[in-house]
C-alpha positions in Angstrom: 39.2 195.0 1.7 37.7 198.4 1.0 39.4 201.0 -1.3 40.0 203.1 1.8 41.8 200.2 3.6 43.7 199.4 0.4 44.7 203.1 0.0 46.1 203.2 3.6 47.8 199.9 3.2 49.6 201.0 0.0 50.8 204.1 1.8 52.1 202.2 4.7 53.8 199.5 2.7 55.2 201.7 -0.1 56.7 204.2 2.4 57.9 201.4 4.7 56.5 203.3 7.6 55.4 202.1 11.0 51.6 201.6 11.0 51.4 203.6 14.2 52.9 206.7 12.5 50.3 206.8 9.8 47.6 209.4 9.8 45.4 210.9 7.1 47.1 214.3 7.5 50.4 213.0 6.2 52.1 215.2 3.6 55.0 214.8 1.2 58.4 215.4 2.9 56.9 215.7 6.4 58.3 212.3 7.3 61.7 210.9 6.2 60.0 207.9 4.5 58.1 210.1 2.0 61.0 211.6 0.0 61.4 211.5 -3.7 62.2 207.8 -3.9 59.4 207.0 -1.5 57.1 209.1 -3.6 57.8 207.1 -6.8 57.4 203.8 -4.9 54.1 205.1 -3.6 52.9 206.1 -7.1 53.9 202.7 -8.5 52.1 201.0 -5.6 48.9 203.0 -6.2 49.0 202.4 -10.0 49.4 198.7 -9.5 47.0 198.4 -6.6 44.2 200.2 -8.3 45.0 199.2 -11.9 45.4 202.8 -13.1 48.1 204.9 -14.9 48.4 208.4 -13.5 49.4 211.4 -15.6 52.7 213.1 -14.8 50.9 216.2 -13.5 48.9 214.1 -11.1 52.1 212.4 -9.8 53.7 215.8 -9.2 50.5 217.2 -7.5 50.2 214.1 -5.2 51.4 216.0 -2.2 49.3 214.6 0.7 47.1 211.7 1.6 44.0 214.0 1.3 45.2 215.4 -2.1 45.6 211.8 -3.2 41.9 211.1 -2.6 41.0 214.0 -5.0 43.5 212.8 -7.6 42.3 209.1 -7.4 38.7 210.2 -8.0 39.8 211.4 -11.4 40.7 207.8 -12.2 37.3 206.6 -10.9 38.8 205.2 -7.6 36.5 206.1 -4.8 38.1 206.1 -1.3 
C-alpha cells in the first residue's frame, strides 16, 4: 500500500466516514465526522500508521487533507 493510499485509509477509518464521502478537499468541521473527537482519533491514527509523533502546533494546524500533506512532509512522510 502506498503512503497516499494509507493516508486516505487512515482518514476514512479514523473518521468512520463512508468511503464515497471522502475527497481530497475535506476540511476540519466541514463534515460531522471530523469534529474535535474525530480530529484526535485521526491524529492518533496518523501517528500510529506512519510511526511518528506530531508536535502540538502541527496537530492544531492540521485543518484539511491537503494541509496534512504539508505537515506530514515535515516528518519525512511523502504522500
